[in-house]
C-alpha positions in Angstrom: 44.0 -24.7 -192.8 46.3 -25.2 -195.3 49.3 -28.0 -194.2 51.7 -25.0 -193.5 49.7 -23.5 -191.1 48.0 -26.6 -189.2 52.5 -27.1 -188.8 52.9 -24.0 -187.1 50.1 -24.1 -184.9 51.7 -27.7 -183.9 54.8 -25.8 -183.5 53.5 -22.8 -181.3 51.5 -25.6 -179.0 55.4 -28.2 -178.9 57.4 -24.9 -178.3 55.2 -23.4 -175.3 55.3 -27.1 -173.5 59.3 -27.6 -173.9 59.7 -24.0 -172.7 58.2 -24.6 -169.9 60.0 -28.2 -169.8 63.2 -26.5 -169.8 62.2 -24.2 -167.5 61.0 -26.6 -164.9 64.6 -28.9 -165.0 66.8 -25.9 -164.5 64.5 -24.6 -161.9 67.2 -25.9 -159.0 70.0 -24.2 -160.5 68.1 -20.9 -160.7 67.5 -20.9 -156.8 70.6 -22.0 -156.1 72.4 -18.8 -157.8 72.4 -16.5 -155.6 69.9 -13.2 -155.1 71.4 -10.4 -157.7 71.8 -13.2 -160.8 68.1 -14.2 -160.4 66.5 -10.9 -160.4 68.7 -10.6 -163.3 67.8 -13.7 -165.0 64.3 -13.6 -165.0 63.9 -11.0 -167.6 65.1 -13.7 -169.5 62.2 -16.4 -169.9 59.9 -12.8 -170.2 61.7 -12.2 -173.5 61.6 -15.3 -175.1 57.7 -16.1 -174.1 57.4 -12.7 -175.8 59.4 -12.6 -178.9 57.5 -16.7 -178.9 54.4 -15.4 -179.2 54.8 -12.5 -181.3 56.9 -14.4 -184.4 54.0 -16.5 -184.2 51.0 -13.2 -184.5 53.5 -12.3 -187.7 53.1 -15.5 -189.2 49.3 -15.6 -188.3 48.9 -11.8 -190.1 50.7 -12.4 -193.1 48.8 -15.9 -193.3 45.4 -14.1 -193.2 44.8 -13.3 -196.2 45.5 -16.4 -198.2 44.5 -18.7 -195.2 41.9 -17.0 -193.0 40.8 -20.6 -191.4 44.0 -21.1 -190.8 45.6 -17.6 -189.6 42.6 -17.6 -187.6 43.3 -21.2 -185.4 46.6 -19.8 -184.9 45.3 -16.2 -183.5 43.0 -18.0 -181.2 46.0 -21.1 -179.7 48.1 -17.5 -179.2 44.8 -16.7 -176.2 44.1 -19.7 -175.5 48.1 -19.9 -174.3 48.8 -16.9 -173.3 45.2 -17.1 -171.0 46.3 -20.7 -169.3 50.4 -20.3 -170.0 50.9 -16.9 -170.0 51.2 -16.2 -165.9 54.0 -19.2 -165.4 56.6 -17.4 -164.5 60.2 -17.4 -162.7 58.8 -17.4 -158.6 62.0 -14.2 -157.8 61.1 -10.9 -159.2 62.7 -7.8 -157.8 60.3 -5.3 -156.6 62.3 -3.0 -158.8 60.2 -3.9 -162.5 57.3 -3.9 -160.7 56.3 -1.0 -162.9 56.8 -2.4 -166.3 54.9 -6.2 -164.8 51.8 -4.5 -164.2 51.9 -3.5 -167.2 53.1 -5.7 -169.2 50.4 -7.9 -167.4 47.4 -5.9 -168.4 48.2 -4.9 -171.7 49.7 -8.5 -172.4 46.2 -9.8 -171.9 44.0 -6.9 -173.4 46.1 -7.9 -176.6 45.3 -11.7 -176.2 41.8 -11.6 -176.2 42.1 -9.4 -178.9 44.1 -11.8 -180.6 41.5 -14.4 -180.4 38.5 -12.3 -180.6 39.8 -12.4 -184.5 41.0 -15.3 -184.9 37.5 -16.4 -184.0 36.0 -13.8 -186.3 38.4 -15.2 -189.3 38.2 -19.0 -188.3 34.3 -18.0 -188.6 33.9 -16.3 -192.1 36.0 -18.9 -193.3 33.7 -21.4 -192.3 31.2 -19.8 -193.6 31.4 -18.0 -196.2 28.0 -17.8 -198.6 27.0 -14.2 -198.9 23.9 -15.4 -197.5 24.9 -15.9 -194.1 26.3 -12.4 -194.5 24.2 -10.6 -192.4 24.4 -13.6 -189.8 28.2 -12.9 -190.0 28.2 -9.0 -190.0 25.9 -9.4 -186.4 28.6 -12.2 -185.0 31.1 -10.3 -185.6 29.9 -7.2 -184.2 28.5 -9.1 -180.8 32.9 -10.4 -180.6 33.8 -7.1 -180.5 31.8 -5.4 -178.3 32.2 -8.4 -176.0 35.8 -8.7 -176.5 36.0 -4.3 -176.1 34.4 -4.4 -173.2 36.3 -7.7 -171.4 39.2 -5.5 -172.2 37.5 -1.7 -170.9 36.9 -4.5 -168.0 40.9 -5.4 -167.0 41.8 -1.9 -167.5 39.1 -0.7 -164.4 40.5 -3.9 -162.6 44.2 -2.1 -163.3 43.6 1.5 -162.3 41.5 0.1 -158.8 44.5 -2.2 -157.9 46.6 0.1 -158.2 44.5 3.1 -156.6 44.7 0.4 -153.8 47.9 -0.6 -153.5 49.2 3.0 -153.5 46.7 3.9 -150.5 47.8 0.5 -147.9 51.7 1.4 -149.0 50.8 4.9 -147.9 49.2 3.5 -144.9 51.8 1.5 -143.8 54.6 3.6 -144.4 52.2 6.7 -141.9 52.8 3.3 -139.5 56.0 2.4 -139.8 56.7 5.9 -139.4 54.7 6.6 -136.3 56.0 3.3 -135.0 59.5 4.8 -135.1 58.9 7.8 -132.8 59.5 8.5 -129.0 56.5 6.2 -127.2 56.4 3.7 -123.9 55.8 0.3 -123.9 52.4 0.1 -124.0 51.4 2.7 -127.2 54.9 0.5 -128.9 52.1 -2.3 -128.7 49.6 -0.6 -130.4 51.3 0.8 -133.2 53.0 -2.6 -133.8 49.3 -3.9 -134.0 48.2 -1.3 -136.3 51.3 -1.4 -138.4 50.8 -5.1 -138.5 47.3 -4.6 -140.0 48.4 -2.4 -142.5 50.9 -4.9 -143.6 48.1 -7.5 -143.7 45.8 -5.2 -146.3 48.4 -4.4 -148.4 49.3 -8.3 -148.8 45.9 -9.2 -149.9 46.5 -6.5 -152.7 50.2 -7.8 -153.5 48.7 -11.6 -153.4 46.0 -10.5 -156.1 45.8 -10.9 -160.2 46.9 -7.9 -161.9 44.4 -8.9 -165.1 41.8 -10.9 -163.9 39.6 -12.4 -161.2 40.8 -16.1 -162.1 43.5 -18.0 -161.0 45.2 -18.2 -164.2 46.5 -14.4 -164.2 49.4 -12.5 -163.2 50.1 -11.9 -159.8 51.1 -8.0 -158.6 54.1 -10.3 -156.4 54.8 -13.8 -156.7 54.4 -15.7 -153.5 58.2 -15.4 -153.2 58.5 -11.9 -153.6 55.9 -11.3 -151.2 57.2 -13.6 -148.3 60.5 -11.2 -149.4 59.1 -7.5 -148.4 57.2 -9.4 -145.6 60.0 -9.7 -144.1 61.7 -6.2 -144.5 58.2 -4.9 -143.2 58.3 -7.5 -139.9 62.1 -6.3 -139.3 61.2 -2.6 -139.3 58.4 -3.3 -137.2 60.0 -5.3 -134.8 62.9 -2.6 -134.6 61.4 0.7 -135.3 64.5 2.1 -135.6 64.3 5.0 -138.4 68.1 5.5 -139.2 68.8 1.2 -138.7 69.8 -0.7 -142.0 66.2 -2.4 -142.0 63.6 0.6 -141.1 65.3 2.4 -144.3 65.5 -0.9 -146.2 61.2 -1.5 -145.8 60.7 2.1 -146.0 62.4 1.5 -149.7 60.6 -1.4 -150.6 57.3 0.5 -150.1 58.7 3.8 -151.5 59.4 1.4 -154.6 55.8 -0.4 -154.8 54.9 3.0 -154.5 56.2 4.2 -157.4 55.1 1.2 -159.6 51.5 2.4 -159.8 52.2 6.3 -159.6 50.6 7.9 -162.7 47.8 4.9 -162.9 46.0 5.8 -159.4 42.3 6.9 -160.1 39.9 7.2 -156.8 37.1 7.4 -159.1 37.5 4.0 -161.0 
């Protein structure tokens, strides 16, 4: 690796660390803001993080013709940082932007894996560029490419299954709330309340699931604070099942927004 690319790799790592430290320092101020402003500000760190990663990827691809080893090391570092750092984000996330969040998490994981695989191929090729190893290197490249492709397909399949389950459980909860909003005696209403709570429990499991990986270092469908916010809306609607009431309408609107985020990505056969 050339000195220039080593410096760039160090800058990438230090930039992400400083980014996280700055976010941690402003966190108390962030939580003191009104909810409306918090929701707007959550976009800023995500955009900055994306620009940071894209700029270093551009440098790596530009330097690859002259220094494949250094460029490969930078791409591997990008994969590493996104895998273990990318999921960190503001805890207050607006439900209205869930559709973009789902797509960003899925494609972000796939692109990071592709960069890591390409970086590994470049680095190995730089380490062993003797022609007598060409057959071995070709087999290694095919193996890495095939493994990465399989992993990317698995991420996409997980994404389709997740959005299908989210839509199904949101619809089930909507039906339970609609039934609860009808006229019933107290005994029947108590049973319907229990059914609605059970529907919420099923939906909550998927809201607290990672979008892009089964490991803990992934992106949740919604952060814990946002899940609690949706839960508050649903429980208020269950407690006062008035179809014309503000609490009931807010809960229905949140569930419809959740379903809208999954539209076009539902696949019962996934």
